[in-house]
C-alpha positions as semicolon CSV with decimal commas, in nm:
position;residue;x (nm);y (nm);z (nm)
1;M;0,000;0,000;0,000
2;N;0,109;0,356;-0,061
3;A;0,050;0,660;0,162
4;R;-0,279;0,748;-0,010
5;D;-0,408;0,393;0,033
6;D;-0,309;0,397;0,401
7;Q;-0,492;0,727;0,447
8;L;-0,805;0,593;0,274
9;L;-0,798;0,280;0,488
10;E;-0,790;0,494;0,803
11;I;-1,081;0,707;0,677
12;F;-1,289;0,398;0,592
13;Q;-1,216;0,237;0,928
14;R;-1,316;0,554;1,116
15;A;-1,644;0,551;0,923
16;D;-1,712;0,201;1,060
17;M;-1,793;0,070;0,713
18;P;-1,846;-0,306;0,656
19;S;-1,523;-0,503;0,616
20;D;-1,601;-0,616;0,259
21;A;-1,645;-0,252;0,152
22;I;-1,322;-0,147;0,322
23;A;-1,129;-0,431;0,159
24;A;-1,260;-0,361;-0,192
25;L;-1,223;0,017;-0,172
26;S;-0,879;0,008;-0,011
27;R;-0,737;-0,167;-0,316
28;S;-0,937;0,037;-0,569
29;G;-0,762;0,216;-0,850
30;R;-1,062;0,443;-0,911
31;F;-0,993;0,759;-0,718
32;D;-1,102;1,108;-0,826
33;E;-1,160;1,445;-0,677
34;K;-1,467;1,607;-0,826
35;S;-1,778;1,804;-0,750
36;F;-2,139;1,804;-0,862
37;D;-2,389;2,086;-0,888
38;D;-2,752;2,131;-0,789
39;S;-2,865;1,961;-1,110
40;Y;-2,748;1,626;-0,968
41;L;-2,963;1,681;-0,659
42;G;-3,250;1,766;-0,894
43;F;-3,187;1,440;-1,082
44;L;-3,208;1,248;-0,753
45;D;-3,532;1,430;-0,665
46;K;-3,682;1,326;-1,000
47;Q;-3,573;0,964;-0,954
48;I;-3,725;0,955;-0,606
49;A;-4,051;1,113;-0,726
50;A;-4,078;0,880;-1,028
51;K;-4,039;0,565;-0,817
52;A;-3,936;0,397;-1,142
53;R;-3,683;0,152;-0,998
54;G;-3,873;0,033;-0,692
55;P;-3,862;0,099;-0,318
56;E;-3,504;-0,021;-0,263
57;W;-3,371;0,230;-0,517
58;D;-3,600;0,502;-0,377
59;D;-3,446;0,446;-0,034
60;L;-3,094;0,451;-0,176
61;Y;-3,158;0,769;-0,375
62;T;-3,317;0,930;-0,067
63;A;-3,012;0,846;0,146
64;R;-2,777;0,966;-0,129
65;R;-2,975;1,291;-0,160
66;R;-2,977;1,347;0,217
67;N;-2,606;1,270;0,260
68;L;-2,488;1,483;-0,033
69;A;-2,729;1,777;-0,008
70;D;-2,480;2,005;0,167
71;F;-2,197;1,926;-0,075
72;A;-2,318;2,068;-0,409
73;G;-2,029;2,265;-0,554
74;V;-1,782;2,117;-0,305
75;S;-1,490;1,910;-0,428
76;L;-1,519;1,560;-0,278
77;I;-1,298;1,255;-0,310
78;D;-1,480;0,986;-0,505
79;V;-1,363;0,627;-0,460
80;S;-1,533;0,333;-0,630
81;A;-1,464;-0,035;-0,669
82;T;-1,626;-0,344;-0,811
83;S;-1,572;-0,688;-0,666
84;G;-1,750;-0,956;-0,867
85;T;-2,108;-0,832;-0,898
86;I;-2,085;-0,593;-0,602
87;H;-2,027;-0,222;-0,660
88;Y;-1,897;0,010;-0,385
89;W;-1,897;0,389;-0,395
90;V;-1,773;0,642;-0,138
91;K;-1,768;1,021;-0,117
92;I;-1,513;1,174;0,122
93;D;-1,487;1,534;0,236
94;P;-1,112;1,602;0,195
95;K;-1,121;1,893;0,442
96;T;-1,246;1,681;0,732
97;E;-1,126;1,345;0,596
98;T;-1,465;1,194;0,671
99;V;-1,694;0,973;0,467
100;V;-2,006;1,173;0,381
101;H;-2,170;0,895;0,178
102;W;-2,100;0,532;0,098
103;E;-2,302;0,261;-0,069
104;R;-2,278;-0,106;-0,156
105;I;-2,497;-0,232;-0,440
106;A;-2,524;-0,609;-0,480
107;E;-2,768;-0,862;-0,619
108;D;-2,878;-0,947;-0,265
109;G;-2,961;-0,586;-0,180
110;F;-2,817;-0,247;-0,102
111;S;-2,648;-0,100;0,202
112;Y;-2,547;0,260;0,247
113;L;-2,467;0,527;0,501
114;G;-2,771;0,551;0,722
115;N;-2,887;0,193;0,658
116;W;-2,651;-0,092;0,743
């Protein structure tokens, strides 16, 4: 592991994320710093209102919307990984080095910050 990977591992562990998510994300090569604008929050609002993908997705989108609402226009660290059929995604506030949102999407269901 390099210094960045060590730092990410510490951040994930402090967030008390599930061990499978920590393991997959700690060895991820997909690491970006980026921001989103209010249009992304609007997209989430439309997805929630449409209820097109079912209650599990509605709950995930609601949690994502709630967790990211205060971060429009803020540069966040985005880390994602796929392990088999499971996809993991994390948003980290680089100023506080805290996880502001994480999710695990798998065939057997979803888990995310606020529901695990």
